[in-house]
N, CA and C atoms of all chains as a GROMACS GRO file, in nm:
protein
  624
    1MET      N    1  -0.643   5.236   4.198
    1MET     CA    2  -0.754   5.124   4.146
    1MET      C    3  -0.725   5.094   3.996
    2ILE      N    4  -0.710   4.982   3.961
    2ILE     CA    5  -0.722   4.938   3.825
    2ILE      C    6  -0.848   4.922   3.748
    3ARG      N    7  -0.871   4.926   3.606
    3ARG     CA    8  -0.964   4.903   3.534
    3ARG      C    9  -0.928   4.819   3.411
    4VAL      N   10  -0.987   4.683   3.448
    4VAL     CA   11  -0.974   4.620   3.315
    4VAL      C   12  -1.102   4.590   3.248
    5SER      N   13  -1.059   4.656   3.110
    5SER     CA   14  -1.175   4.682   3.018
    5SER      C   15  -1.168   4.582   2.914
    6VAL      N   16  -1.280   4.486   2.879
    6VAL     CA   17  -1.274   4.389   2.771
    6VAL      C   18  -1.393   4.480   2.672
    7LEU      N   19  -1.304   4.471   2.555
    7LEU     CA   20  -1.360   4.561   2.435
    7LEU      C   21  -1.434   4.457   2.344
    8TYR      N   22  -1.524   4.447   2.290
    8TYR     CA   23  -1.584   4.388   2.183
    8TYR      C   24  -1.609   4.465   2.086
    9PRO      N   25  -1.513   4.465   1.976
    9PRO     CA   26  -1.548   4.551   1.851
    9PRO      C   27  -1.646   4.512   1.743
   10GLY      N   28  -1.699   4.608   1.714
   10GLY     CA   29  -1.805   4.617   1.604
   10GLY      C   30  -1.786   4.578   1.457
   11GLY      N   31  -1.885   4.543   1.372
   11GLY     CA   32  -1.857   4.504   1.246
   11GLY      C   33  -1.923   4.430   1.190
   12GLU      N   34  -1.934   4.412   1.033
   12GLU     CA   35  -2.020   4.360   0.972
   12GLU      C   36  -2.013   4.210   1.005
   13GLY      N   37  -2.154   4.125   1.021
   13GLY     CA   38  -2.140   3.990   1.073
   13GLY      C   39  -2.106   3.949   1.209
   14LYS      N   40  -2.082   4.075   1.274
   14LYS     CA   41  -2.035   4.039   1.422
   14LYS      C   42  -2.212   4.037   1.494
   15THR      N   43  -2.206   3.941   1.602
   15THR     CA   44  -2.318   3.933   1.673
   15THR      C   45  -2.271   3.944   1.824
   16PHE      N   46  -2.365   3.975   1.903
   16PHE     CA   47  -2.344   3.988   2.053
   16PHE      C   48  -2.494   3.996   2.153
   17ASP      N   49  -2.502   3.905   2.218
   17ASP     CA   50  -2.621   3.906   2.296
   17ASP      C   51  -2.609   3.967   2.412
   18HIS      N   52  -2.676   4.077   2.422
   18HIS     CA   53  -2.606   4.174   2.537
   18HIS      C   54  -2.722   4.134   2.663
   19GLY      N   55  -2.809   4.053   2.633
   19GLY     CA   56  -2.900   3.998   2.768
   19GLY      C   57  -2.812   3.882   2.835
   20TYR      N   58  -2.757   3.808   2.776
   20TYR     CA   59  -2.658   3.667   2.825
   20TYR      C   60  -2.554   3.755   2.883
   21TYR      N   61  -2.486   3.838   2.811
   21TYR     CA   62  -2.378   3.879   2.837
   21TYR      C   63  -2.395   3.949   3.022
   22VAL      N   64  -2.470   4.060   3.025
   22VAL     CA   65  -2.504   4.126   3.136
   22VAL      C   66  -2.561   3.988   3.247
   23HIS      N   67  -2.651   3.916   3.214
   23HIS     CA   68  -2.747   3.846   3.297
   23HIS      C   69  -2.640   3.694   3.334
   24LYS      N   70  -2.568   3.653   3.240
   24LYS     CA   71  -2.528   3.530   3.270
   24LYS      C   72  -2.366   3.548   3.264
   25HIS      N   73  -2.310   3.630   3.192
   25HIS     CA   74  -2.153   3.614   3.193
   25HIS      C   75  -2.114   3.689   3.286
   26MET      N   76  -2.157   3.819   3.301
   26MET     CA   77  -2.119   3.906   3.398
   26MET      C   78  -2.155   3.844   3.553
   27ALA      N   79  -2.274   3.764   3.588
   27ALA     CA   80  -2.307   3.708   3.668
   27ALA      C   81  -2.189   3.600   3.734
   28LEU      N   82  -2.152   3.525   3.622
   28LEU     CA   83  -2.015   3.428   3.648
   28LEU      C   84  -1.879   3.523   3.698
   29VAL      N   85  -1.890   3.631   3.637
   29VAL     CA   86  -1.762   3.698   3.655
   29VAL      C   87  -1.780   3.759   3.807
   30LYS      N   88  -1.907   3.797   3.854
   30LYS     CA   89  -1.917   3.834   3.971
   30LYS      C   90  -1.903   3.728   4.075
   31GLU      N   91  -1.956   3.595   4.055
   31GLU     CA   92  -1.958   3.496   4.154
   31GLU      C   93  -1.804   3.417   4.151
   32TRP      N   94  -1.734   3.452   4.053
   32TRP     CA   95  -1.616   3.409   4.077
   32TRP      C   96  -1.466   3.485   4.097
   33LEU      N   97  -1.524   3.605   4.057
   33LEU     CA   98  -1.407   3.702   4.096
   33LEU      C   99  -1.429   3.774   4.225
   34GLY      N  100  -1.560   3.791   4.285
   34GLY     CA  101  -1.593   3.868   4.381
   34GLY      C  102  -1.556   3.856   4.506
   35SER      N  103  -1.480   3.735   4.520
   35SER     CA  104  -1.426   3.689   4.646
   35SER      C  105  -1.261   3.702   4.620
   36LEU      N  106  -1.226   3.727   4.504
   36LEU     CA  107  -1.080   3.723   4.449
   36LEU      C  108  -1.065   3.896   4.424
   37GLY      N  109  -1.098   3.986   4.499
   37GLY     CA  110  -1.046   4.111   4.472
   37GLY      C  111  -1.153   4.213   4.409
   38LEU      N  112  -1.225   4.147   4.305
   38LEU     CA  113  -1.321   4.246   4.227
   38LEU      C  114  -1.380   4.324   4.301
   39ARG      N  115  -1.384   4.475   4.288
   39ARG     CA  116  -1.448   4.553   4.339
   39ARG      C  117  -1.579   4.600   4.311
   40ARG      N  118  -1.573   4.607   4.191
   40ARG     CA  119  -1.710   4.634   4.126
   40ARG      C  120  -1.724   4.614   3.981
   41LEU      N  121  -1.818   4.603   3.898
   41LEU     CA  122  -1.809   4.592   3.754
   41LEU      C  123  -1.911   4.660   3.677
   42GLU      N  124  -1.898   4.696   3.545
   42GLU     CA  125  -1.995   4.777   3.500
   42GLU      C  126  -2.001   4.732   3.330
   43VAL      N  127  -2.100   4.743   3.276
   43VAL     CA  128  -2.106   4.706   3.127
   43VAL      C  129  -2.187   4.806   3.041
   44ASP      N  130  -2.098   4.830   2.932
   44ASP     CA  131  -2.133   4.947   2.815
   44ASP      C  132  -2.200   4.882   2.684
   45LYS      N  133  -2.286   4.939   2.667
   45LYS     CA  134  -2.338   4.928   2.526
   45LYS      C  135  -2.312   5.019   2.430
   46GLY      N  136  -2.233   4.978   2.312
   46GLY     CA  137  -2.225   5.096   2.244
   46GLY      C  138  -2.322   5.178   2.175
   47VAL      N  139  -2.342   5.304   2.160
   47VAL     CA  140  -2.454   5.366   2.092
   47VAL      C  141  -2.400   5.432   1.991
   48ALA      N  142  -2.313   5.508   1.996
   48ALA     CA  143  -2.237   5.587   1.867
   48ALA      C  144  -2.082   5.605   1.878
   49GLY      N  145  -2.050   5.652   1.770
   49GLY     CA  146  -1.894   5.726   1.758
   49GLY      C  147  -1.887   5.867   1.791
   50GLY      N  148  -1.772   5.918   1.749
   50GLY     CA  149  -1.764   6.041   1.772
   50GLY      C  150  -1.815   6.117   1.659
   51ALA      N  151  -1.808   6.055   1.554
   51ALA     CA  152  -1.828   6.171   1.436
   51ALA      C  153  -1.977   6.180   1.395
   52PRO      N  154  -2.064   6.285   1.358
   52PRO     CA  155  -2.206   6.258   1.362
   52PRO      C  156  -2.241   6.131   1.287
   53GLY      N  157  -2.338   6.044   1.317
   53GLY     CA  158  -2.387   5.934   1.245
   53GLY      C  159  -2.299   5.802   1.240
   54ALA      N  160  -2.172   5.819   1.299
   54ALA     CA  161  -2.054   5.696   1.338
   54ALA      C  162  -2.126   5.608   1.389
   55PRO      N  163  -2.095   5.482   1.360
   55PRO     CA  164  -2.118   5.357   1.460
   55PRO      C  165  -2.009   5.371   1.571
   56ALA      N  166  -2.062   5.306   1.686
   56ALA     CA  167  -1.999   5.285   1.813
   56ALA      C  168  -1.841   5.170   1.750
   57PRO      N  169  -1.758   5.228   1.775
   57PRO     CA  170  -1.621   5.138   1.745
   57PRO      C  171  -1.655   4.995   1.813
   58TYR      N  172  -1.693   5.004   1.938
   58TYR     CA  173  -1.735   4.852   2.046
   58TYR      C  174  -1.889   4.880   2.054
   59THR      N  175  -1.915   4.753   2.037
   59THR     CA  176  -2.067   4.696   2.070
   59THR      C  177  -2.086   4.698   2.203
   60ALA      N  178  -1.991   4.629   2.300
   60ALA     CA  179  -2.009   4.667   2.421
   60ALA      C  180  -1.890   4.646   2.508
   61VAL      N  181  -1.871   4.657   2.601
   61VAL     CA  182  -1.726   4.693   2.681
   61VAL      C  183  -1.783   4.644   2.828
   62GLY      N  184  -1.686   4.551   2.890
   62GLY     CA  185  -1.711   4.541   3.004
   62GLY      C  186  -1.587   4.580   3.106
   63HIS      N  187  -1.623   4.656   3.216
   63HIS     CA  188  -1.530   4.716   3.303
   63HIS      C  189  -1.499   4.621   3.432
   64LEU      N  190  -1.384   4.589   3.470
   64LEU     CA  191  -1.368   4.503   3.604
   64LEU      C  192  -1.271   4.611   3.693
   65TYR      N  193  -1.310   4.648   3.809
   65TYR     CA  194  -1.256   4.713   3.909
   65TYR      C  195  -1.154   4.625   3.996
   66LEU      N  196  -1.044   4.659   4.024
   66LEU     CA  197  -0.966   4.572   4.130
   66LEU      C  198  -0.847   4.673   4.167
   67ASP      N  199  -0.802   4.630   4.278
   67ASP     CA  200  -0.693   4.726   4.353
   67ASP      C  201  -0.576   4.720   4.257
   68SER      N  202  -0.542   4.609   4.213
   68SER     CA  203  -0.401   4.597   4.143
   68SER      C  204  -0.386   4.471   4.013
   69VAL      N  205  -0.305   4.484   3.924
   69VAL     CA  206  -0.302   4.416   3.829
   69VAL      C  207  -0.264   4.268   3.908
   70ALA      N  208  -0.177   4.272   3.998
   70ALA     CA  209  -0.145   4.149   4.072
   70ALA      C  210  -0.291   4.083   4.132
   71ASP      N  211  -0.374   4.158   4.192
   71ASP     CA  212  -0.489   4.096   4.218
   71ASP      C  213  -0.558   4.037   4.100
   72PHE      N  214  -0.568   4.129   3.998
   72PHE     CA  215  -0.620   4.065   3.870
   72PHE      C  216  -0.554   3.958   3.806
   73GLN      N  217  -0.422   3.919   3.805
   73GLN     CA  218  -0.372   3.815   3.756
   73GLN      C  219  -0.418   3.693   3.856
   74SER      N  220  -0.433   3.722   4.007
   74SER     CA  221  -0.438   3.612   4.091
   74SER      C  222  -0.586   3.554   4.080
   75ALA      N  223  -0.684   3.652   4.028
   75ALA     CA  224  -0.809   3.599   4.049
   75ALA      C  225  -0.840   3.554   3.906
   76MET      N  226  -0.747   3.570   3.808
   76MET     CA  227  -0.781   3.485   3.689
   76MET      C  228  -0.712   3.358   3.669
   77LYS      N  229  -0.626   3.343   3.742
   77LYS     CA  230  -0.567   3.224   3.734
   77LYS      C  231  -0.639   3.098   3.737
   78PRO      N  232  -0.725   3.094   3.851
   78PRO     CA  233  -0.818   2.982   3.862
   78PRO      C  234  -0.950   3.004   3.770
   79HIS      N  235  -0.986   3.113   3.714
   79HIS     CA  236  -1.117   3.119   3.626
   79HIS      C  237  -1.100   3.181   3.500
   80GLY      N  238  -0.971   3.221   3.451
   80GLY     CA  239  -0.974   3.301   3.333
   80GLY      C  240  -1.013   3.186   3.204
   81LYS      N  241  -0.953   3.066   3.208
   81LYS     CA  242  -1.003   2.988   3.107
   81LYS      C  243  -1.131   2.954   3.095
   82GLU      N  244  -1.232   2.948   3.200
   82GLU     CA  245  -1.340   2.917   3.196
   82GLU      C  246  -1.444   3.043   3.143
   83LEU      N  247  -1.395   3.149   3.199
   83LEU     CA  248  -1.475   3.260   3.175
   83LEU      C  249  -1.426   3.311   2.998
   84PHE      N  250  -1.330   3.285   2.936
   84PHE     CA  251  -1.307   3.291   2.798
   84PHE      C  252  -1.389   3.180   2.734
   85ALA      N  253  -1.394   3.065   2.780
   85ALA     CA  254  -1.442   2.964   2.695
   85ALA      C  255  -1.608   2.991   2.686
   86ASP      N  256  -1.667   3.088   2.774
   86ASP     CA  257  -1.794   3.101   2.801
   86ASP      C  258  -1.830   3.219   2.690
   87VAL      N  259  -1.738   3.292   2.633
   87VAL     CA  260  -1.735   3.412   2.522
   87VAL      C  261  -1.816   3.359   2.415
   88PRO      N  262  -1.783   3.236   2.314
   88PRO     CA  263  -1.878   3.217   2.238
   88PRO      C  264  -2.025   3.186   2.259
   89ASN      N  265  -2.051   3.195   2.406
   89ASN     CA  266  -2.224   3.161   2.410
   89ASN      C  267  -2.288   3.301   2.398
   90PHE      N  268  -2.224   3.404   2.375
   90PHE     CA  269  -2.267   3.543   2.351
   90PHE      C  270  -2.242   3.621   2.257
   91THR      N  271  -2.104   3.570   2.178
   91THR     CA  272  -2.078   3.662   2.061
   91THR      C  273  -1.996   3.596   1.985
   92ASN      N  274  -1.951   3.643   1.861
   92ASN     CA  275  -1.853   3.580   1.775
   92ASN      C  276  -1.761   3.651   1.764
   93ILE      N  277  -1.743   3.763   1.843
   93ILE     CA  278  -1.631   3.860   1.857
   93ILE      C  279  -1.503   3.836   1.926
   94GLN      N  280  -1.406   3.848   1.882
   94GLN     CA  281  -1.291   3.809   1.978
   94GLN      C  282  -1.255   3.955   2.039
   95PRO      N  283  -1.291   3.942   2.183
   95PRO     CA  284  -1.233   4.081   2.281
   95PRO      C  285  -1.098   4.101   2.294
   96GLN      N  286  -1.077   4.256   2.277
   96GLN     CA  287  -0.947   4.315   2.333
   96GLN      C  288  -0.954   4.312   2.449
   97VAL      N  289  -0.843   4.301   2.537
   97VAL     CA  290  -0.827   4.358   2.672
   97VAL      C  291  -0.716   4.458   2.679
   98GLN      N  292  -0.767   4.548   2.770
   98GLN     CA  293  -0.671   4.691   2.811
   98GLN      C  294  -0.695   4.700   2.955
   99ILE      N  295  -0.582   4.684   3.013
   99ILE     CA  296  -0.547   4.682   3.195
   99ILE      C  297  -0.509   4.863   3.180
  100SER      N  298  -0.566   4.939   3.292
  100SER     CA  299  -0.510   5.044   3.319
  100SER      C  300  -0.546   5.071   3.441
  101GLU      N  301  -0.463   5.189   3.487
  101GLU     CA  302  -0.453   5.240   3.593
  101GLU      C  303  -0.517   5.367   3.587
  102ILE      N  304  -0.608   5.369   3.698
  102ILE     CA  305  -0.681   5.495   3.686
  102ILE      C  306  -0.628   5.598   3.776
  103ILE      N  307  -0.580   5.710   3.682
  103ILE     CA  308  -0.476   5.797   3.742
  103ILE      C  309  -0.548   5.927   3.791
  104ALA      N  310  -0.673   5.948   3.744
  104ALA     CA  311  -0.754   6.059   3.801
  104ALA      C  312  -0.908   6.046   3.761
  105MET      N  313  -2.737   5.676   3.242
  105MET     CA  314  -2.601   5.743   3.235
  105MET      C  315  -2.551   5.701   3.081
  106ILE      N  316  -2.434   5.791   3.062
  106ILE     CA  317  -2.350   5.726   2.948
  106ILE      C  318  -2.208   5.762   2.994
  107ARG      N  319  -2.128   5.709   2.919
  107ARG     CA  320  -1.995   5.684   2.900
  107ARG      C  321  -1.926   5.732   2.789
  108VAL      N  322  -1.862   5.846   2.762
  108VAL     CA  323  -1.782   5.893   2.636
  108VAL      C  324  -1.668   5.853   2.681
  109SER      N  325  -1.578   5.734   2.603
  109SER     CA  326  -1.457   5.708   2.621
  109SER      C  327  -1.361   5.778   2.505
  110VAL      N  328  -1.254   5.828   2.541
  110VAL     CA  329  -1.178   5.898   2.412
  110VAL      C  330  -1.081   5.792   2.440
  111LEU      N  331  -1.038   5.726   2.334
  111LEU     CA  332  -0.944   5.613   2.362
  111LEU      C  333  -0.806   5.671   2.262
  112TYR      N  334  -0.676   5.680   2.285
  112TYR     CA  335  -0.566   5.687   2.241
  112TYR      C  336  -0.472   5.572   2.183
  113PRO      N  337  -0.491   5.529   2.068
  113PRO     CA  338  -0.403   5.375   2.080
  113PRO      C  339  -0.269   5.415   2.072
  114GLY      N  340  -0.191   5.291   2.107
  114GLY     CA  341  -0.042   5.333   2.134
  114GLY      C  342   0.028   5.265   2.030
  115GLY      N  343   0.142   5.259   2.036
  115GLY     CA  344   0.224   5.217   1.876
  115GLY      C  345   0.352   5.289   1.852
  116GLU      N  346   0.424   5.234   1.763
  116GLU     CA  347   0.556   5.277   1.743
  116GLU      C  348   0.555   5.430   1.707
  117GLY      N  349   0.631   5.510   1.765
  117GLY     CA  350   0.646   5.658   1.747
  117GLY      C  351   0.518   5.731   1.813
  118LYS      N  352   0.454   5.698   1.872
  118LYS     CA  353   0.326   5.763   1.941
  118LYS      C  354   0.368   5.803   2.070
  119THR      N  355   0.331   5.961   2.083
  119THR     CA  356   0.386   6.020   2.183
  119THR      C  357   0.267   6.065   2.272
  120PHE      N  358   0.292   6.065   2.421
  120PHE     CA  359   0.150   6.114   2.481
  120PHE      C  360   0.184   6.178   2.636
  121ASP      N  361   0.171   6.318   2.683
  121ASP     CA  362   0.200   6.362   2.779
  121ASP      C  363   0.073   6.339   2.907
  122HIS      N  364   0.104   6.256   2.980
  122HIS     CA  365  -0.007   6.236   3.051
  122HIS      C  366  -0.030   6.336   3.181
  123GLY      N  367   0.069   6.380   3.212
  123GLY     CA  368   0.083   6.524   3.298
  123GLY      C  369  -0.027   6.612   3.233
  124TYR      N  370   0.017   6.676   3.121
  124TYR     CA  371  -0.049   6.777   3.080
  124TYR      C  372  -0.211   6.710   3.037
  125TYR      N  373  -0.229   6.610   3.000
  125TYR     CA  374  -0.372   6.545   2.976
  125TYR      C  375  -0.407   6.571   3.113
  126VAL      N  376  -0.388   6.492   3.205
  126VAL     CA  377  -0.465   6.519   3.318
  126VAL      C  378  -0.476   6.626   3.383
  127HIS      N  379  -0.354   6.724   3.375
  127HIS     CA  380  -0.368   6.828   3.462
  127HIS      C  381  -0.436   6.950   3.387
  128LYS      N  382  -0.370   6.962   3.240
  128LYS     CA  383  -0.440   7.081   3.178
  128LYS      C  384  -0.578   7.044   3.075
  129HIS      N  385  -0.541   6.938   3.008
  129HIS     CA  386  -0.698   6.900   2.891
  129HIS      C  387  -0.776   6.876   2.986
  130MET      N  388  -0.786   6.753   3.068
  130MET     CA  389  -0.895   6.766   3.151
  130MET      C  390  -0.980   6.876   3.232
  131ALA      N  391  -0.845   6.941   3.291
  131ALA     CA  392  -0.891   7.058   3.370
  131ALA      C  393  -1.007   7.163   3.266
  132LEU      N  394  -0.949   7.162   3.169
  132LEU     CA  395  -1.015   7.233   3.038
  132LEU      C  396  -1.162   7.201   3.041
  133VAL      N  397  -1.179   7.037   3.009
  133VAL     CA  398  -1.300   6.943   2.996
  133VAL      C  399  -1.376   6.993   3.108
  134LYS      N  400  -1.324   6.972   3.242
  134LYS     CA  401  -1.396   7.015   3.378
  134LYS      C  402  -1.457   7.137   3.362
  135GLU      N  403  -1.379   7.258   3.336
  135GLU     CA  404  -1.424   7.394   3.334
  135GLU      C  405  -1.539   7.419   3.220
  136TRP      N  406  -1.518   7.368   3.115
  136TRP     CA  407  -1.618   7.417   3.001
  136TRP      C  408  -1.720   7.321   3.008
  137LEU      N  409  -1.709   7.190   3.045
  137LEU     CA  410  -1.829   7.101   3.054
  137LEU      C  411  -1.913   7.077   3.182
  138GLY      N  412  -1.854   7.104   3.299
  138GLY     CA  413  -1.891   7.092   3.416
  138GLY      C  414  -2.034   7.152   3.448
  139SER      N  415  -2.022   7.274   3.386
  139SER     CA  416  -2.216   7.345   3.384
  139SER      C  417  -2.272   7.283   3.287
  140LEU      N  418  -2.234   7.200   3.184
  140LEU     CA  419  -2.289   7.168   3.068
  140LEU      C  420  -2.358   7.019   3.095
  141GLY      N  421  -2.327   6.944   3.206
  141GLY     CA  422  -2.392   6.790   3.218
  141GLY      C  423  -2.318   6.737   3.238
  142LEU      N  424  -2.171   6.743   3.249
  142LEU     CA  425  -2.079   6.661   3.279
  142LEU      C  426  -2.061   6.600   3.417
  143ARG      N  427  -2.100   6.491   3.458
  143ARG     CA  428  -2.114   6.446   3.598
  143ARG      C  429  -2.013   6.430   3.658
  144ARG      N  430  -1.910   6.342   3.574
  144ARG     CA  431  -1.771   6.305   3.645
  144ARG      C  432  -1.677   6.280   3.522
  145LEU      N  433  -1.549   6.254   3.533
  145LEU     CA  434  -1.442   6.230   3.446
  145LEU      C  435  -1.344   6.134   3.490
  146GLU      N  436  -1.293   6.040   3.443
  146GLU     CA  437  -1.152   5.961   3.485
  146GLU      C  438  -1.075   5.953   3.388
  147VAL      N  439  -0.972   5.923   3.430
  147VAL     CA  440  -0.850   5.917   3.314
  147VAL      C  441  -0.748   5.785   3.355
  148ASP      N  442  -0.746   5.692   3.252
  148ASP     CA  443  -0.684   5.562   3.256
  148ASP      C  444  -0.576   5.574   3.200
  149LYS      N  445  -0.437   5.517   3.267
  149LYS     CA  446  -0.303   5.534   3.184
  149LYS      C  447  -0.294   5.357   3.147
  150GLY      N  448  -0.287   5.326   3.031
  150GLY     CA  449  -0.276   5.197   2.990
  150GLY      C  450  -0.145   5.167   3.064
  151VAL      N  451  -0.153   5.001   3.109
  151VAL     CA  452  -0.069   4.963   3.176
  151VAL      C  453  -0.019   4.802   3.124
  152ALA      N  454  -0.127   4.753   3.042
  152ALA     CA  455  -0.101   4.620   2.994
  152ALA      C  456  -0.211   4.544   2.909
  153GLY      N  457  -0.190   4.483   2.806
  153GLY     CA  458  -0.285   4.399   2.735
  153GLY      C  459  -0.340   4.255   2.812
  154GLY      N  460  -0.412   4.199   2.747
  154GLY     CA  461  -0.484   4.066   2.803
  154GLY      C  462  -0.359   3.949   2.826
  155ALA      N  463  -0.288   3.944   2.683
  155ALA     CA  464  -0.176   3.825   2.701
  155ALA      C  465  -0.090   3.885   2.783
  156PRO      N  466  -0.001   3.758   2.851
  156PRO     CA  467   0.121   3.796   2.933
  156PRO      C  468   0.212   3.872   2.851
  157GLY      N  469   0.272   3.974   2.893
  157GLY     CA  470   0.370   4.066   2.851
  157GLY      C  471   0.308   4.164   2.717
  158ALA      N  472   0.189   4.161   2.711
  158ALA     CA  473   0.125   4.233   2.569
  158ALA      C  474   0.121   4.369   2.622
  159PRO      N  475   0.146   4.464   2.512
  159PRO     CA  476   0.160   4.614   2.562
  159PRO      C  477  -0.014   4.650   2.590
  160ALA      N  478  -0.037   4.718   2.665
  160ALA     CA  479  -0.194   4.785   2.654
  160ALA      C  480  -0.234   4.862   2.496
  161PRO      N  481  -0.349   4.810   2.451
  161PRO     CA  482  -0.407   4.876   2.309
  161PRO      C  483  -0.392   5.011   2.305
  162TYR      N  484  -0.439   5.044   2.434
  162TYR     CA  485  -0.457   5.222   2.413
  162TYR      C  486  -0.356   5.259   2.572
  163THR      N  487  -0.301   5.378   2.521
  163THR     CA  488  -0.168   5.426   2.606
  163THR      C  489  -0.256   5.522   2.714
  164ALA      N  490  -0.380   5.566   2.663
  164ALA     CA  491  -0.476   5.656   2.781
  164ALA      C  492  -0.593   5.659   2.719
  165VAL      N  493  -0.706   5.643   2.815
  165VAL     CA  494  -0.836   5.655   2.764
  165VAL      C  495  -0.886   5.765   2.906
  166GLY      N  496  -0.991   5.854   2.801
  166GLY     CA  497  -1.041   5.956   2.902
  166GLY      C  498  -1.201   5.918   2.915
  167HIS      N  499  -1.264   5.912   3.017
  167HIS     CA  500  -1.383   5.875   2.997
  167HIS      C  501  -1.480   5.973   3.087
  168LEU      N  502  -1.584   6.028   3.008
  168LEU     CA  503  -1.640   6.144   3.059
  168LEU      C  504  -1.794   6.075   3.104
  169TYR      N  505  -1.890   6.125   3.195
  169TYR     CA  506  -1.999   6.060   3.239
  169TYR      C  507  -2.101   6.170   3.227
  170LEU      N  508  -2.200   6.143   3.163
  170LEU     CA  509  -2.326   6.238   3.134
  170LEU      C  510  -2.448   6.166   3.176
  171ASP      N  511  -2.570   6.243   3.168
  171ASP     CA  512  -2.690   6.177   3.149
  171ASP      C  513  -2.740   6.122   3.052
  172SER      N  514  -2.707   6.179   2.931
  172SER     CA  515  -2.760   6.161   2.806
  172SER      C  516  -2.675   6.175   2.681
  173VAL      N  517  -2.693   6.114   2.572
  173VAL     CA  518  -2.619   6.134   2.452
  173VAL      C  519  -2.652   6.319   2.407
  174ALA      N  520  -2.784   6.335   2.438
  174ALA     CA  521  -2.837   6.469   2.385
  174ALA      C  522  -2.756   6.588   2.485
  175ASP      N  523  -2.706   6.544   2.597
  175ASP     CA  524  -2.645   6.603   2.719
  175ASP      C  525  -2.488   6.643   2.630
  176PHE      N  526  -2.448   6.510   2.596
  176PHE     CA  527  -2.301   6.560   2.535
  176PHE      C  528  -2.319   6.625   2.412
  177GLN      N  529  -2.395   6.619   2.341
  177GLN     CA  530  -2.392   6.674   2.212
  177GLN      C  531  -2.395   6.848   2.229
  178SER      N  532  -2.494   6.858   2.308
  178SER     CA  533  -2.521   7.000   2.349
  178SER      C  534  -2.392   7.075   2.407
  179ALA      N  535  -2.326   6.990   2.492
  179ALA     CA  536  -2.217   7.044   2.572
  179ALA      C  537  -2.097   7.042   2.471
  180MET      N  538  -2.103   6.976   2.377
  180MET     CA  539  -1.982   6.970   2.285
  180MET      C  540  -1.985   7.086   2.180
  181LYS      N  541  -2.136   7.154   2.162
  181LYS     CA  542  -2.144   7.204   2.052
  181LYS      C  543  -2.047   7.333   2.068
  182PRO      N  544  -2.055   7.438   2.204
  182PRO     CA  545  -1.961   7.544   2.181
  182PRO      C  546  -1.825   7.519   2.240
  183HIS      N  547  -1.818   7.390   2.253
  183HIS     CA  548  -1.649   7.359   2.314
  183HIS      C  549  -1.579   7.273   2.242
  184GLY      N  550  -1.661   7.184   2.141
  184GLY     CA  551  -1.586   7.061   2.097
  184GLY      C  552  -1.465   7.091   2.038
  185LYS      N  553  -1.492   7.179   1.912
  185LYS     CA  554  -1.362   7.220   1.830
  185LYS      C  555  -1.265   7.285   1.906
  186GLU      N  556  -1.248   7.350   2.006
  186GLU     CA  557  -1.124   7.390   2.093
  186GLU      C  558  -1.088   7.268   2.186
  187LEU      N  559  -1.179   7.202   2.233
  187LEU     CA  560  -1.099   7.069   2.282
  187LEU      C  561  -1.029   6.992   2.189
  188PHE      N  562  -1.063   6.951   2.078
  188PHE     CA  563  -1.004   6.869   1.983
  188PHE      C  564  -0.878   6.942   1.945
  189ALA      N  565  -0.880   7.080   1.951
  189ALA     CA  566  -0.757   7.154   1.888
  189ALA      C  567  -0.647   7.155   1.994
  190ASP      N  568  -0.682   7.127   2.115
  190ASP     CA  569  -0.586   7.124   2.227
  190ASP      C  570  -0.507   6.956   2.246
  191VAL      N  571  -0.560   6.866   2.152
  191VAL     CA  572  -0.514   6.741   2.139
  191VAL      C  573  -0.359   6.736   2.106
  192PRO      N  574  -0.318   6.803   1.987
  192PRO     CA  575  -0.185   6.804   1.950
  192PRO      C  576  -0.102   6.849   2.073
  193ASN      N  577  -0.125   6.942   2.157
  193ASN     CA  578  -0.041   6.990   2.286
  193ASN      C  579  -0.012   6.876   2.382
  194PHE      N  580  -0.077   6.752   2.370
  194PHE     CA  581   0.004   6.641   2.439
  194PHE      C  582  -0.008   6.519   2.383
  195THR      N  583  -0.044   6.489   2.238
  195THR     CA  584  -0.017   6.359   2.187
  195THR      C  585  -0.018   6.392   2.020
  196ASN      N  586   0.056   6.294   1.948
  196ASN     CA  587   0.069   6.283   1.827
  196ASN      C  588  -0.062   6.172   1.765
  197ILE      N  589  -0.116   6.109   1.870
  197ILE     CA  590  -0.226   6.009   1.838
  197ILE      C  591  -0.371   6.070   1.802
  198GLN      N  592  -0.436   6.012   1.731
  198GLN     CA  593  -0.560   6.041   1.683
  198GLN      C  594  -0.659   5.960   1.760
  199PRO      N  595  -0.720   6.034   1.847
  199PRO     CA  596  -0.820   5.945   1.916
  199PRO      C  597  -0.948   5.888   1.862
  200GLN      N  598  -0.969   5.790   1.922
  200GLN     CA  599  -1.114   5.721   1.911
  200GLN      C  600  -1.220   5.762   1.995
  201VAL      N  601  -1.336   5.788   1.941
  201VAL     CA  602  -1.449   5.808   2.043
  201VAL      C  603  -1.553   5.707   2.083
  202GLN      N  604  -1.601   5.659   2.173
  202GLN     CA  605  -1.687   5.550   2.180
  202GLN      C  606  -1.789   5.624   2.294
  203ILE      N  607  -1.918   5.624   2.250
  203ILE     CA  608  -2.013   5.638   2.337
  203ILE      C  609  -2.118   5.534   2.364
  204SER      N  610  -2.118   5.523   2.478
  204SER     CA  611  -2.170   5.389   2.539
  204SER      C  612  -2.286   5.420   2.651
  205GLU      N  613  -2.381   5.335   2.653
  205GLU     CA  614  -2.488   5.351   2.755
  205GLU      C  615  -2.442   5.285   2.860
  206ILE      N  616  -2.430   5.290   3.007
  206ILE     CA  617  -2.401   5.210   3.088
  206ILE      C  618  -2.520   5.122   3.124
  207ILE      N  619  -2.520   5.020   3.106
  207ILE     CA  620  -2.650   4.944   3.125
  207ILE      C  621  -2.618   4.814   3.216
  208ALA      N  622  -2.533   4.838   3.302
  208ALA     CA  623  -2.503   4.732   3.417
  208ALA      C  624  -2.412   4.783   3.495
   0.00000   0.00000   0.00000
């Protein structure tokens, strides 16, 4: 199983609409990738960092679970551009993408 | 439910022993936090970034799941120092910690 984490770093002047992200953007992800290998998805809202009083490094993180990197790549081929085009509708943050194998 | 993600950024000169991390470090986490509110844990091994050919931003990520931030803080009080003291046994990377509420 792989996890694709889309990480939105926080910082001064950064904005993020969690409602739009969960209810509209992730609904699109589910609709478009649900029949293309997406097993499930999760949404994180950052609440804190590790040190006492430290802010969360990431304001939000979306996690997509699929069987393989190949599945993710073929699911993104028809929909990736449109999904990234929706990002400015909920944030001015440039997301980072991490693709990982879940090994334990 | 909260997710505590411990993120190990990759980069030149960075080393990480995934075997030690999974079989020893995470075994300690389970042993010490299992009776203190830890619901489950997962380990990610970074395989790629978002752009074609891009490396994973993080070499490894450990995810701990608990009911609340308060549970995490009270679980870490007796064991946090020892857990962080084990980090140099498997990596020269300074980890980042992200505490998130799983909202969807």
